[in-house]
C-alpha positions as CSV (number, residue, x, y, z in Angstrom):
1,X,-60.4,-19.7,-20.3
2,X,-63.7,-18.6,-22.0
3,X,-66.3,-16.9,-19.8
4,X,-68.7,-19.5,-21.2
5,X,-66.6,-22.5,-20.3
6,X,-68.5,-25.0,-18.1
7,X,-65.7,-27.5,-17.6
8,X,-66.0,-29.2,-14.2
9,X,-69.7,-28.1,-13.7
10,X,-72.5,-30.6,-13.3
11,X,-76.0,-29.6,-14.6
12,X,-79.4,-31.2,-14.1
13,X,-81.8,-30.2,-16.9
14,X,-85.4,-31.3,-16.5
15,X,-87.5,-32.0,-19.6
16,X,-84.3,-32.6,-21.6
17,X,-85.2,-35.6,-23.7
18,X,-86.5,-33.2,-26.5
19,X,-87.0,-29.6,-27.5
20,X,-85.5,-26.7,-25.5
21,X,-84.3,-28.9,-22.7
22,X,-82.4,-31.2,-25.1
23,X,-80.8,-28.2,-26.9
24,X,-79.7,-26.8,-23.5
25,X,-78.2,-30.1,-22.4
26,X,-76.3,-30.6,-25.7
27,X,-75.0,-27.0,-25.7
28,X,-73.9,-27.3,-22.1
29,X,-72.1,-30.5,-22.8
30,X,-70.4,-28.8,-25.8
31,X,-69.1,-26.2,-23.3
32,X,-67.6,-28.8,-21.0
33,X,-70.4,-29.6,-18.5
34,X,-71.5,-33.0,-17.3
35,X,-75.3,-33.1,-17.9
36,X,-78.1,-35.1,-16.4
37,X,-80.9,-35.8,-18.9
38,X,-84.3,-36.2,-17.4
39,X,-87.9,-36.6,-18.4
40,X,-90.7,-39.2,-17.7
41,X,-89.5,-41.8,-20.2
42,X,-86.1,-43.4,-19.7
43,X,-85.7,-44.6,-23.3
44,X,-86.0,-41.0,-24.6
45,X,-83.5,-39.8,-22.0
46,X,-81.1,-42.6,-22.8
47,X,-81.2,-41.8,-26.5
48,X,-80.3,-38.1,-25.9
49,X,-77.6,-39.1,-23.4
50,X,-76.1,-41.6,-25.8
51,X,-75.9,-38.9,-28.5
52,X,-74.0,-36.6,-26.1
53,X,-71.7,-39.4,-24.9
54,X,-70.8,-40.3,-28.4
55,X,-69.5,-36.7,-28.8
56,X,-68.2,-36.2,-25.2
57,X,-67.4,-39.5,-23.5
58,X,-69.0,-39.9,-20.1
59,X,-70.6,-36.4,-20.2
60,X,-74.2,-37.4,-19.9
61,X,-76.4,-39.4,-17.5
62,X,-80.0,-40.4,-18.2
63,X,-82.5,-40.5,-15.3
64,X,-86.3,-40.8,-15.6
65,X,-88.2,-38.5,-13.3
66,X,-91.7,-37.1,-12.9
67,X,-92.6,-33.6,-11.9
68,X,-95.6,-34.9,-10.0
69,X,-93.5,-37.0,-7.5
70,X,-91.3,-35.4,-4.9
71,X,-89.6,-38.8,-4.3
72,X,-88.9,-39.1,-8.0
73,X,-87.3,-35.6,-8.1
74,X,-85.2,-36.4,-5.1
75,X,-84.0,-39.6,-6.8
76,X,-83.0,-37.4,-9.8
77,X,-80.8,-35.3,-7.6
78,X,-79.4,-38.3,-5.7
79,X,-78.5,-40.0,-9.0
80,X,-76.8,-36.9,-10.3
81,X,-74.7,-36.7,-7.1
82,X,-73.9,-40.4,-7.2
83,X,-72.7,-40.2,-10.8
84,X,-70.9,-36.8,-10.8
85,X,-70.4,-35.9,-7.1
86,X,-72.3,-32.6,-7.0
87,X,-74.8,-30.3,-8.7
88,X,-73.6,-26.9,-9.8
89,X,-76.4,-26.0,-12.1
90,X,-80.2,-26.7,-12.1
91,X,-82.2,-25.9,-15.2
92,X,-86.0,-26.1,-14.4
93,X,-87.2,-26.5,-18.0
94,X,-89.9,-29.2,-17.8
95,X,-93.5,-28.0,-17.5
96,X,-97.1,-29.1,-18.2
97,X,-99.9,-27.4,-20.1
98,X,-102.9,-29.8,-20.2
99,X,-105.4,-27.1,-21.3
100,X,-105.7,-24.8,-24.2
101,X,-108.6,-22.3,-24.1
102,X,-110.2,-19.8,-21.7
103,X,-109.9,-20.2,-17.9
104,X,-113.6,-20.8,-17.8
105,X,-113.2,-24.1,-19.4
106,X,-110.3,-25.5,-17.4
107,X,-111.1,-28.4,-15.1
108,X,-110.0,-28.5,-11.5
109,X,-107.7,-31.5,-12.3
110,X,-106.0,-29.6,-15.2
111,X,-105.6,-26.5,-13.0
112,X,-104.0,-28.4,-10.2
113,X,-101.7,-30.3,-12.5
114,X,-100.5,-27.0,-14.1
115,X,-99.8,-25.4,-10.7
116,X,-98.2,-28.4,-9.2
117,X,-95.9,-29.3,-12.1
118,X,-94.9,-25.8,-13.1
119,X,-94.5,-24.2,-9.6
120,X,-94.5,-26.7,-6.8
121,X,-92.1,-29.2,-8.4
122,X,-89.6,-26.4,-9.2
123,X,-89.7,-25.3,-5.5
124,X,-89.0,-28.9,-4.5
125,X,-86.0,-29.2,-6.9
126,X,-84.5,-25.9,-5.9
127,X,-84.7,-26.8,-2.2
128,X,-83.0,-30.1,-2.9
129,X,-80.0,-28.6,-4.7
130,X,-79.5,-25.2,-3.0
131,X,-77.9,-26.4,0.3
132,X,-74.8,-27.7,-1.3
133,X,-74.6,-24.6,-3.5
134,X,-74.8,-22.4,-0.4
135,X,-72.1,-24.5,1.2
136,X,-69.8,-24.1,-1.8
137,X,-70.7,-20.4,-2.2
138,X,-71.4,-21.2,-5.8
139,X,-74.3,-22.2,-7.9
140,X,-76.7,-21.2,-10.7
141,X,-80.4,-22.0,-11.1
142,X,-82.1,-21.3,-14.4
143,X,-85.9,-21.4,-14.7
144,X,-87.4,-21.6,-18.2
145,X,-90.5,-19.3,-18.0
146,X,-92.4,-17.9,-21.0
147,X,-93.6,-14.7,-22.5
148,X,-97.0,-16.1,-21.5
149,X,-96.0,-14.9,-18.0
150,X,-95.5,-11.3,-19.2
151,X,-98.8,-10.6,-20.9
152,X,-102.4,-11.7,-21.0
153,X,-103.5,-14.7,-23.0
154,X,-107.0,-16.0,-23.8
155,X,-105.8,-19.6,-24.5
156,X,-102.9,-20.2,-22.0
157,X,-104.3,-18.7,-18.9
158,X,-103.3,-21.2,-16.2
159,X,-99.9,-21.8,-17.9
160,X,-99.3,-18.1,-18.1
161,X,-100.1,-17.7,-14.4
162,X,-97.5,-20.3,-13.5
163,X,-94.9,-18.7,-15.8
164,X,-95.5,-15.3,-14.1
165,X,-94.9,-17.2,-10.9
166,X,-91.6,-18.4,-12.3
167,X,-90.5,-14.9,-12.8
168,X,-91.5,-13.8,-9.3
169,X,-89.9,-17.0,-7.8
170,X,-86.7,-15.9,-9.6
171,X,-86.8,-12.5,-8.0
172,X,-87.6,-13.8,-4.5
173,X,-84.9,-16.5,-4.5
174,X,-82.3,-14.2,-5.9
175,X,-82.7,-12.0,-2.8
176,X,-82.6,-15.1,-0.5
177,X,-79.6,-16.8,-2.1
178,X,-77.6,-13.8,-3.3
179,X,-75.6,-13.4,-0.1
180,X,-74.4,-17.0,-0.6
181,X,-73.3,-16.4,-4.2
182,X,-76.0,-18.6,-5.5
183,X,-77.6,-17.0,-8.6
184,X,-81.1,-17.6,-10.0
185,X,-82.3,-16.2,-13.3
186,X,-85.0,-17.1,-15.8
187,X,-85.5,-17.3,-19.6
188,X,-88.8,-16.3,-21.2
189,X,-89.0,-17.7,-24.7
190,X,-91.7,-16.8,-27.2
191,X,-93.2,-19.5,-29.4
192,X,-90.5,-22.1,-30.2
193,X,-90.9,-25.0,-32.6
194,X,-91.1,-27.9,-30.1
195,X,-93.4,-30.8,-29.7
196,X,-94.6,-29.2,-26.4
197,X,-95.9,-26.1,-28.4
198,X,-97.1,-28.1,-31.4
199,X,-100.7,-27.1,-30.7
200,X,-99.8,-23.5,-31.2
201,X,-97.4,-23.5,-34.2
202,X,-99.2,-26.3,-36.1
203,X,-102.4,-24.2,-36.2
204,X,-102.1,-21.7,-39.1
205,X,-104.2,-19.1,-37.4
206,X,-102.2,-19.3,-34.1
207,X,-98.9,-19.3,-36.1
208,X,-100.0,-16.2,-38.0
209,X,-101.0,-14.4,-34.8
210,X,-97.7,-15.3,-33.2
211,X,-95.5,-14.1,-36.0
212,X,-97.4,-11.2,-37.5
213,X,-96.4,-8.9,-34.6
214,X,-92.9,-10.3,-34.2
215,X,-90.0,-8.1,-35.2
216,X,-88.2,-11.1,-36.8
217,X,-91.4,-12.4,-38.3
218,X,-90.9,-16.0,-37.3
219,X,-91.0,-18.5,-34.4
220,X,-87.8,-19.7,-32.7
221,X,-85.8,-23.0,-32.8
222,X,-84.8,-24.8,-29.6
223,X,-81.1,-24.1,-30.0
224,X,-81.8,-20.4,-30.1
225,X,-82.8,-20.6,-26.4
226,X,-79.8,-22.8,-25.4
227,X,-77.2,-20.1,-25.6
228,X,-78.9,-18.0,-22.9
229,X,-79.0,-21.0,-20.6
230,X,-75.2,-21.5,-21.1
231,X,-74.7,-17.8,-20.4
232,X,-76.7,-18.0,-17.2
233,X,-75.0,-21.2,-16.0
234,X,-71.5,-20.0,-16.7
235,X,-69.1,-17.3,-15.3
236,X,-70.2,-15.1,-18.2
237,X,-73.2,-14.1,-16.0
238,X,-71.4,-14.0,-12.6
239,X,-72.8,-10.6,-11.8
240,X,-76.4,-11.3,-12.8
241,X,-79.2,-12.6,-10.7
242,X,-83.0,-12.2,-10.3
243,X,-83.4,-11.3,-14.0
244,X,-85.5,-12.6,-16.9
245,X,-84.1,-12.8,-20.4
246,X,-86.8,-12.5,-23.0
247,X,-86.1,-14.5,-26.2
248,X,-89.1,-14.1,-28.5
249,X,-88.0,-12.7,-31.8
250,X,-89.3,-9.3,-30.8
251,X,-92.9,-10.2,-29.9
252,X,-93.2,-8.4,-26.6
253,X,-91.7,-5.2,-27.8
C-alpha cells in the first residue's frame, strides 16, 4: 500500500468548488478518499462533485456552506457524516479577503469579516470534527495559510494577520491534540493562479513584483498545492504535526 493511499478516508474540503480547494478534492479522490465539496454556491459544488463522481463513482458529495454561519458549518459536518459515516480529514481552505490596500483604509466591516471567516470559522469547524478523531485516535487537519502570514505586506494586511494566526493555531492545536494522535499542519502557498487571487496576478505590476524575486520566476497553479495536502492527510506524514509547508516557488527564501 502506498503511503499516500487515502482509501477509506473521508475528507471535508472547504472552498472546494474552484481553485486550490477543487484541486485538493480531486487529488484526494484520485488517491482513494471520499470527499465533501463545499462552498457558498451549491451549483458550483455540484459541478465539481459530478466531475469527481464521473471518474470515481460515489466518491464526492456536494454541500453548500457559509463560513459566516456556525449552523451552516455544523450542517456541512453533519451531512458528511450522514453520507460517509465519519470525518477523517478536514481541510480548511476557504477564506475571505474583502480588502486590498493599506490597513488604514480597511473598514470595520471588512476587518471583522476577514477575522471571522479566516480564523473563527476554522476554530468552529475544527471543534466540530476533532471529538470523533480523538475517539478513534486518528485524524488529520490541514489549514491552508499563506506566505502573507510569514512576512509584511502593504496591501494584504488583515488577510496576512489571519494567515499568521493560522500558523499559530496549527502549532497550538498540534500540542493539544498530539497525545490523541490527531495531527494538524498547514500549507503556506505563494501567489497561485486562482480566481480568489485574480486581483494580484491580473495586475501586471503586482505580478512582476511577485515573480521577480521568486527562485522559479513564476506563480503557481492550484494542482501544485494539492500534493502537499494529500501528503498531510495521508500516512505519508504520520510523524508530522504542528508544521507549515511553504509552497511559493522560492519567494520567501
